[in-house]
C-alpha positions in Angstrom: 136.4 134.1 89.6 133.3 135.2 91.0 131.8 134.8 94.0 129.1 132.4 94.7 126.4 133.5 97.2 125.5 130.5 99.4 121.8 130.0 99.7 122.1 127.8 103.6 120.5 129.7 106.6 123.7 129.1 108.9 126.5 131.6 107.3 129.7 130.8 105.7 133.0 131.3 107.3 133.5 133.9 104.1 130.2 135.6 105.1 131.1 136.2 108.9 134.7 136.9 107.9 133.8 140.5 107.0 131.6 141.2 110.1 132.5 142.6 113.2 131.7 140.8 116.5 128.2 142.1 117.4 127.1 141.5 113.7 128.4 137.7 114.1 126.4 137.7 117.3 123.4 138.7 115.3 123.7 136.6 112.2 124.6 133.3 114.3 122.1 133.8 116.5 119.2 132.2 114.6 121.5 129.5 113.8 122.3 128.8 117.2 118.9 130.4 118.8 117.7 126.7 120.4 121.2 126.1 121.5 121.3 130.2 123.7 117.7 128.9 124.8 119.1 125.6 126.3 121.9 127.5 127.8 119.4 129.8 129.2 117.0 127.3 130.5 119.6 125.9 132.6 120.7 128.7 133.9 117.3 130.0 134.8 116.2 126.1 136.5 119.7 126.2 138.4 119.2 130.2 139.9 115.8 129.4 140.9 116.2 126.0 141.9 119.5 125.9 143.7 119.4 123.0 146.0 117.6 120.8 143.4 118.2 121.6 139.8 122.1 121.9 139.7 122.7 118.5 141.2 124.7 115.5 140.1 121.8 113.7 141.2 119.4 115.8 139.0 122.1 115.1 136.1 121.7 111.2 136.9 117.6 111.4 136.5 118.1 113.7 133.0 120.7 111.5 131.4 119.1 107.9 132.7 115.3 109.2 132.1 115.8 110.9 128.8 118.3 108.4 127.3 116.2 106.2 125.4 114.4 109.1 123.8 117.7 110.9 123.0 117.9 106.9 120.8 114.5 107.2 119.6 114.7 110.5 118.0 118.1 109.6 116.6 116.2 106.5 115.1 113.4 109.1 114.1 116.3 111.6 112.5 117.9 108.8 109.8 114.7 108.4 107.5 114.1 112.1 108.1 117.6 112.7 106.4 116.0 111.2 103.5 113.0 113.0 103.5 110.8 110.3 105.1 109.2 110.0 108.5 109.5 106.4 110.7 106.6 106.2 113.2 107.6 102.8 114.4 110.1 104.4 116.7 107.0 104.3 118.8 105.4 101.1 118.4 108.3 99.1 117.9 109.9 99.7 121.4 106.7 98.5 123.3 107.2 94.8 121.4 111.0 95.0 121.8 111.6 95.3 125.2 108.8 92.9 126.0 110.9 90.2 123.9 113.8 91.2 125.6 112.7 89.8 128.5 110.2 87.0 127.7 112.9 85.7 125.1 115.1 85.1 128.4 112.1 84.6 131.3 109.7 82.4 129.0 112.0 80.5 126.1 114.8 80.1 128.2 117.6 82.1 125.9 121.0 83.5 127.2 120.6 87.2 127.5 123.2 88.0 124.7 120.9 85.9 122.2 117.8 87.2 123.4 119.7 91.0 122.7 120.7 89.9 119.1 117.4 88.1 118.1 115.5 91.9 119.0 118.6 93.6 117.0 117.8 91.1 114.1 114.2 91.6 114.0 114.9 95.4 114.2 116.8 95.0 110.9 113.8 93.1 109.5 111.1 95.8 110.3 113.5 98.4 109.1 113.7 96.4 105.8 110.2 96.1 105.6 109.5 99.8 106.4 112.1 100.7 103.5 110.1 98.1 101.0 107.3 99.3 101.9 108.3 103.1 100.9 110.6 102.7 98.2 109.1 99.3 96.6 104.9 99.6 97.4 105.3 103.3 96.9 103.4 103.7 100.1 103.6 107.2 101.7 105.9 106.7 104.7 104.2 108.4 107.5 101.0 105.8 106.1 103.5 102.8 106.0 105.0 103.2 109.0 101.9 104.0 111.1 100.3 100.4 110.0 103.7 98.2 110.4 103.9 100.0 114.2 100.2 99.4 114.9 100.8 95.8 113.5 103.7 95.5 116.1 101.9 97.1 118.8 98.9 94.7 118.4 101.4 91.9 118.6 102.8 92.8 121.7 99.7 93.0 123.2 98.8 89.2 121.7 102.0 87.9 123.2 101.6 89.8 126.6 97.8 89.2 127.1 97.4 92.0 128.4 99.9 91.3 131.6 103.0 91.7 132.9 106.2 89.9 131.6 108.4 88.8 134.3 111.2 87.0 135.6 114.5 86.8 137.1 116.8 88.6 134.6 120.9 87.8 134.8 122.9 90.8 136.2 124.6 91.0 133.2 121.3 92.2 131.2 120.6 94.4 134.1 124.2 96.2 133.7 123.5 97.2 130.3 121.5 100.0 131.9 122.3 100.1 135.4 125.8 100.6 135.1 127.7 103.9 136.3 130.7 105.4 134.5 132.3 108.0 136.2 129.4 108.5 138.4 126.9 109.0 135.2 125.0 106.3 133.8 126.0 104.3 130.9 123.4 104.7 128.9 124.5 108.1 128.0 127.9 107.0 126.9 125.8 104.9 124.4 124.0 107.7 123.3 127.1 109.9 122.9 129.0 107.7 120.8 126.1 107.0 118.1 125.6 110.5 118.2 129.8 110.7 117.4 129.2 107.9 114.6 126.4 109.4 113.1 127.5 112.8 113.2 131.0 111.3 111.3 128.7 109.2 108.8 126.3 112.1 108.3 128.7 115.3 107.9 131.8 113.5 106.4 130.9 110.5 104.1 129.7 110.1 100.8 126.6 107.9 102.2 125.5 110.6 104.3 126.0 113.5 101.6 123.6 110.7 99.3 121.3 110.8 102.1 120.6 114.8 102.8 121.1 114.9 98.4 117.8 112.4 98.4 115.6 114.6 101.2 116.5 117.5 99.6 115.2 116.0 95.6 115.3 112.2 95.2 114.7 112.8 91.6 117.7 115.3 91.3 119.4 113.0 93.0 118.4 109.9 90.8 119.6 111.5 88.0 122.8 112.0 89.3 123.5 108.6 89.8 122.6 107.9 93.7 120.9 104.5 93.9 118.1 106.3 96.0 116.2 103.0 96.7 118.9 101.4 98.2 119.9 104.5 100.5 116.6 104.9 101.7 116.0 101.6 102.8 119.4 101.6 104.7 118.3 104.6 106.3 115.4 102.6 107.5 117.5 99.6 108.5 119.7 101.9 110.7 116.5 103.5 112.4 115.5 100.1 112.9 118.6 99.0 114.9 118.6 102.0 116.9 114.8 101.7 117.7 115.7 97.8 118.9 118.4 98.9 121.2 116.1 101.2 122.7 113.8 98.3 123.6 116.7 96.3 125.1 117.9 99.4 127.1 114.5 99.9 128.1 113.7 96.3 128.9 116.9 96.3 131.3 116.0 99.6 133.4 112.0 98.5 133.7 113.1 94.9 134.3 109.6 94.3 133.5 107.8 94.1 129.7 104.5 95.1 129.3 102.3 96.9 126.2 101.5 100.1 128.6 104.8 101.5 128.6 106.5 102.8 125.5 104.4 104.6 123.3 105.1 107.6 124.9 107.9 108.0 123.6 107.1 108.9 120.2 105.8 112.0 120.5 109.2 113.5 122.2 111.3 111.3 119.4 109.5 113.3 117.5 110.0 116.5 119.0 113.4 116.1 119.4 114.2 115.4 115.6 111.9 118.2 114.4 113.7 120.3 116.8 116.8 119.0 115.0 116.0 121.2 111.6 115.7 124.3 113.3 119.1 124.3 115.2 122.5 124.2 114.2 121.8 124.0 110.5 118.4 125.4 110.0 116.6 123.8 107.4 118.2 120.7 107.6 117.6 117.9 109.7 121.2 117.2 112.0 122.3 115.2 114.6 123.9 117.9 117.0 120.5 119.8 116.8 118.4 116.6 117.7 120.8 116.3 120.9 119.5 119.7 121.7 115.8 119.6 120.8 116.1 116.7 123.3 118.3 118.1 125.9 115.5 121.1 125.4 112.8 118.9 126.5 114.5 117.6 129.4 115.6 120.0 131.0 112.2 122.3 130.1 110.2 119.0 131.6 112.6 118.6 134.8 112.6 122.3 136.0 108.8 122.5 135.8 107.9 119.2 137.2 110.6 120.5 140.2 108.6 123.6 140.6 105.6 121.1 141.2 104.0 120.9 137.5 100.9 118.3 136.8 101.1 115.3 135.7 99.5 116.4 132.2 102.2 119.4 132.0 104.9 116.9 130.4 102.8 115.7 127.2 101.4 119.4 127.0 105.1 120.5 126.9 106.0 118.0 124.1 102.6 119.1 121.8 103.7 122.5 122.2 107.4 122.0 121.5 106.1 120.0 118.2 104.2 122.2 116.6 106.7 125.4 117.6 109.5 123.0 116.0 107.5 122.2 112.6 106.6 126.1 112.5 109.9 126.9 112.7 111.2 124.2 110.3 108.8 125.1 107.9 109.8 128.8 107.8 113.2 127.9 107.6 112.4 125.7 104.4 110.5 128.7 103.3 113.3 131.1 103.4 115.7 128.8 102.1 113.7 128.1 99.4 113.2 131.8 98.8 116.5 132.6 99.3 117.6 130.1 96.3 114.9 131.5 93.8 
C-alpha cells in the first residue's frame, strides 16, 4: 500500500525511525521547545539562586500558589479543544469562593453541602454558557464575557464590597491546607485531574469527537457527531473545574472578597494557549497546558527572587500570552499549508 504523509506538526514514529540521533533532536526541538525551555529555566534559576530556588520550600510555594491557576487553565482548555473559549473561569471563581464561605458563615450550611452547592452552580453556569453558544449562537468570547461579568456583579452585590469572614470547619480548611509526603494536597488534585483529562481526550471517543469539532464543526456534524451535546458538555466540565478552584481558593484564603480572583484569568488563559504550542503543536492538549503553567510559575518565581517589582508578574503574563498566541497561530498556518 502507498504511504500516507501525516500533516501533523509533531513527528510520527515512522518519520523518526529513519533519522539519525542528531536529526531526531532537531526534528523534535520545535515540538518540545517549551519543555526544553521549562527545564532550562529551572536549571538557570537553580544555578543563579542556589540558596532559595532549588529548595523544598520554594517547590511547596510554587505548587501551592499555582495549583488554582493550573485548575483554571485546564478548565479553560476543555472548551478550547472544541474550538471555543470560556472567559468565565476568571470571573466565576470570584463568586464561587465567596459563596463557599458565606454559605457556611452566614447561612449555616455544613461544609460538604456548601461545596456541593457551589459545584452544582458551576454545572448550571457551564450549561448556560453552552446553551448561549450552541443554541442562541452567540460567539463564545462574547457569551462567556457577558456571563462572567454578571457573575462578578453578583459577587459585588452579595458582599456589598465587604469581606466575608467567619469561623470555618477544620475539615474545610484541610481541603487546601493538608500536606501529603511533604507537598501540598492541591498538587495531587491537579495531577489527578490532569491524568483524567489526558485519558479522556487522547484515548476515548469523547476526546476524539471534541478535537474533531474544534478542527471543523461542520465536518464533524456530517460525520454524525452530535456537536451541540459535546460542546455544551465541554462548557459544563469547565464550569465544574472552575467551581472546584473556587472552593479550594476559599479554603486557602479563609475569607471571601470580590477583589480576589480576576487576576487568575490572564495566567489561566496563557497556560491554555501555551498548551497548544508544545507536545502537540497546533492542538490544545493537557500536558502542554501543564507545561505552560509551569513555565509561568518558574519564570515568575525566579524573577521575583531576583527582586522583581510588583508589576513584573502581569507584564510577564501578558507578554507570554502574546507570544503564545503568535506561536499558536503560526503552528496552525503551518499545519494548514502542509495539508494543502
